[in-house]
N, C-alpha and C positions, 0 to 999 in steps of 0.2 A: 621367444617368450610366448607362453600359453595363457595370456591374460587378455580379456576383452576390455574394450573401452568402458563398458558399463560397470565393470568391477572396480575401476580406478577413478571414474569421473565423479567430481564433486561440484555441484552447481552452486554458484555464488548468487546471493540475492541482494538487491539494493535495500538499504535500511534508512529510515528516517529517525533522527534523534531530535527530540523536542527539548530544547534548552532555550528559554525565552531571553536569556542574556546574550547568548551567541548561538542562534539556531543554525544547524548545519545539516546538509543533505549528503549522505555518504553514498555516492554512486560508483560502485566498483566497475560498472560497464563503461564509464567514461575514462578510465585509466588506460594505461598502455599494457596491461597484463600484470605488471608487478607494482605499479604505483597507483594508489587510490587518490582521487581528487575530491576535494571538499568544496561545496558551493554554499555560500551564505543565502539564507532565505529569511525574509523579514518576518517578525512575529505576527504582523497583521495578516500576511498571506497564510501562515500556518493556522491562525485562528479562523480565517475564512474557510480553509479546507476542513478543519474540524467541525465547524458549523454545518457545512454542506454534507459531510459524512453523517452527522447526526440527523439531518433532514432526510437523507436517503434511507437511513435505517428506519425512521418513522414511516416513510412511504412504503418500504418493504413490508413492515408489519401490517399496515393498513391493507395492502394488496393480498397478503396471506390470509387475513380475516375475510376479505371479500371472496377469495377462492373457496373458503369453507362454507360460505352462505349459499344455500340452494338458489338456482337461477330464478325461480318464481318469486323469491322474497327480496330480490335486489331492487 
């Protein structure tokens, strides 16, 4: 066969599905190659992660603005 691995390789990514009634983490890397395993995550953990992500986004924006400010005015 004259086919390279790059031509046929499809990378699988882990996905997070937020369903507050039944939160589930779909981690295809924890399966055995053909079977996907699902792990329950509590809604409070998901909320904490979302809050932390929002905080990190705010910090990133603050740091971007700081980088735009000339050094003498900081």
